[in-house]
N, C-alpha and C positions, 0 to 999 in steps of 0.2 A: 120669438127666440128667447130662451132663458139666458140668464147671465150667470156665468160661473165665476164665482169669487175665489181668487187665489190668495191665500193668506201666507205671506212670507214670514219665515221665522225671524225673530228679532236677533240680530248678531251684533255683538259689541265690536268696536274697532280693533281691539287686541285679537279677537278670534278671527276677524277677517284677514289680518296680516299673517296670522299663522297658516290659514288655508292657502293664501297666495304662495307662501314659501314652499309649502308641500307640493303644490302643482308644478312649480318651477323645478324642484328636485326631481320629480318623476319625468318631466320633459327632457332634462339633461341626461338622465340615465338612459332613456330610450334612444336619444341621439348618439350617445357614446356607443351603445351596442350596435346601432345601425352602421356607424363608421367602421367599427372593428370587423364586421363581417363582409364588407365590400371587398372583393378580390383586387389585388394589385394589378395595375394596368401596365402592359408593355409600352416602352417608349417608341415614338415614331420619328424617324429622321425627317426633318423639314427640308434639308438640303443634302446633297451628296457629301458624305464624310470626307474630311481631308486627312490623308496619311502623312505623318511627319517622321522622318528617320532620326534615330538617335545613335550616336556612335562615339566611342572614346578610344584613342590610340595611345597605348603605353609605349613610349619610345624604347626600343631595345638597345642594350649596351653590351659590349663584350670587352672585358679588360684584356690588356695585352697578354697573350698566351705564351708561355715559355716552358720548355722541358729541358732540364739540365741533369747531368750525371753527378751523383755524389756517392761517397762511401756509406754503406749501410752502418747504422749505429752512430757514426761520428759526424756525417754531413760534409766531410771534406770533399772539395770539388775533384771530380775524376775526369779523365780524358775520354776513355772508351769503356764499354762493357767488356771486361777482360777476364777470361777463364784461365787461371794459371794451373798447369798440370791437372786438368780435369779428369775425372774418372766416374763413370756411372752418373747418378743424379748429382749435379754440381751446382753450387751457388757461386755466382760471379763476384759477390761481395759488393756489387754496386746497386744503386736504386735510382730510378728516374724521379726527379723532383719536379712536380707540376705546379705551376702558378697560373692564375688567370681564370676568370669565370664569366658567366653570362646570365641574363634573364630572358634570353630568347627561348620561346616555347619549344619543347621536343628536342632539346639539345643533349649531347652526351660526349664523353671522352672515350676515345677508342685507341687501341694499340694493335699494330700489325706489321708484317714485313711485306715488302714489294720487290721480291727477288727477281722478277723478270727484268727489272731495271739495273741489275748487277752486271752491267756490260762494260764497265771501265775497270781495267786491271788495277789491283789484284782481285777484284770481286767478280767472280763468274756467276752467271745465271744457272739455276738448276736445269738438268737435262731430263728429269723424270716427267712423265705425263700426268698432269693432275687428275685426269679422268680415271686413273688407277687408284685414286684415294690418297696417294702420296703427292703432296703439292709442293714439296721443296721449301717449306716454311722454315724459319729459324736461320741457322748458320749453314751456308752452303760449302761443300768441299771444294777447295780451290785447285786441287790436282785432279780429282775425279768428282765432278759436280753431280753425279748420280746419287751421292750420299749427302745427307744433310743432318744437322743436329737440331732436334726440336728445342725451341725455347719456351719458357713459360714465365708468367708474371704472378706475383703474389703480394698480398697486403693483409695486415691484421684486420679482421672484421668481427671481433667479439662484441664490441659495444660502439655506440655512436662516437665519431671523431677518431676512432682507432687509426684509420688511414692517414691521419694528419701527424702521426708519429713516425719516427724512422728507426725501427729496431734492427738489430742484427738478425736478419730473417733466416729461417731454416727451411730449406726445400728437402723433402724426402720422397717425393714421387707418389705419396698416398693422398688421393684427392678427398678422402673422407675422414681425416683424423683431427679435424679442428684447426689445422694449420692452413692447408689449401694452396693449390697452385692451378693456374689455368693456362692451357696451351695457347701460344701466340700463333695465329693463323696467317696465311699469305693471301693476298688479293687474287692470285691465280687459281685458288682453290675452286674446284667444280664438283667434287664428289666426296662423300663421307662414308666411313665404314659402319656396318650394322650387322646384326645376326642374319646368317643366310636363311632365306625363307620367311623372314619376318614381314609384317604388314607393310612397313615402309620400304623394304627391299623390293617388293613386288608391286607396289602401288603405282598407278598412273598419277602423275603430279601435274598440277595446274597453276598457271599464273593467276594474278588477281583478276584479270580481265576474262577469265574462264577458258582461255586457250590452253591446250595441253603443252607441257614443256617438252622440247626436243633438244637433243636426242632422247628417245624414250628410255625409261628406266629398265635396265636389263634385268630379267628375272633370275633370281637365285644366284646372284653374283656377290652378295654381301656388301653391295654398295648402293647408295641412292644419291640423286643429284642434290647438291647444296651449294648455293652461290653467295657471292660476296654481298650483293645489295638487292637481292630479289627474294621475296617470300614465296614458297611453294606450298600448295594445299592439296589434300587428297580428295577434294570436291571441286567441281567446276562452278558450283553455284553458291555454296555455303562457305563464307570466309570468316572464321572465328579462330580464337586461340586453340580450340580443340581440333580444328581441321588444318591448321597451319603446322604441318608435320616437319617441314624443312624451313626453319626461320633463317632469314638472311644472316650471314656471319657478322656483319658490322653491328647488327642490333642484338646479337646474343653473345657468342663466345668472345668476340673482340671488344665488347663494351666493358670499360673499367668503371664508369659512372654514368648514370642516366637520370632523367627527370630533374635536371639542374634548374634551380629557381632561387628567388630572393629569400633569404632566411628571415626568421622572426624571433622575438623573444631574445634569448641569450645569443642567438645566431644572427641578429638583425644587421650586424656589420659585415656579414659574409654572404656569399652565395652558398647554397648547400645542394647536395645531390645524393642520390641513392647508390650505394655500392653493394652488389650481391655478396652474400655470405659465401665466399668461394669454397669453403669446406663442404658445402652441400650442393654447390653448383645450381642453386635454385634462385630465380629472380623473385620468387615469392618470399624468400628470406633475405632481408637486406638491413643495412644500417646506413646512417647518414654520415657524410663527411663534408668538410668545409673547403671552399675555394675562395681566394682573395677577392674581395669586392673593390678594393683599391690595391695597387701594386705593393703597397707597404703594409698590408694587413698581416700582422703577426699571427701565426697559426693557420694561415690560409693556404699552406702548401700541402700537397698530397704526395705520398711516397709509394712508388711501385717498384718492388724488388724484382730482379731478373735472375732466373736460373736456367739450366739446360740439362738435357739428357744425352750423355755421351755413350750410353750403354751399347756395346757391340759395334761401335764405329771404328773403321780403320784409321790408322795414324796418318794425319795430314793436317794442313791448316784449314780451319773452317771460319768463314766470316760472312758478314752481310754489310752492305752500305746503306740499306734502306729499312732500318727499324724505325717505324714512324709512330709518334703519338700525336693525336689531333683532337681538337674540339670541333664537333660538327653538329649540324641540325638536320633532323629527319626531313 
């Protein structure tokens, strides 16, 4: 067998070191590429996961609530809402001064009469049937209680905190002139007026649970059911703002302020709430107003002026013992 002689090239120490470094560099590059292309692996539970609840409770507070009568413009304490020699659209000259707020969620300030409880003389209950659309809200005739004088409330709503001022309010009966007034409803209300033959006049209305409201909506009578504390929908299955065609009165026309919450920034020392711009009667248009966070908060009073419509009413004494202002939670 022949012998193959391999002659190795002569390499200096410096060249050998250079070659070793080059090989290491190539190896590291290959390793890096390999690691980068390996797909991420999903984790595996080694034991059954443990679920832990997390909760925090913000303690609700409600400052002492009060509603007192004062003279519009001056703030002088008044004894009653008093219409002196009224005629047509009239201003009582009084305002309700509201103090007290809350951080309870879904809270609101509402105003209404409860004339079914006018059973102690000289305050008679109305004799009209609320199913006819006339609910006997406002001031009830004390000689003939079939007649009643509608009351309405008003407050300035041009900019934020307007309701915290007490102007000499002007009622003119025009709901869309930038001044604004809202009729005060009665808890005995069960039907509202609408255009004869309109969609809501002839719609079958449903409660939130999908059951049809009874008594059924009479066709083409110019009335539709509307209740104090129940929303009615024109769909038995879809319950949205679009299908809620008959909102509860306490959550709509009777609401003076809604979404009451703790203020922030310059309002940090107050509760604040949203007040609808009553000149447009739209809850989409609103301003904020303050309520006292402590009983001594200056500027935390809200003023609600009271007016009435005596147009065409026969001469007699009209009164109510149950004009109520309340702060409630949905």
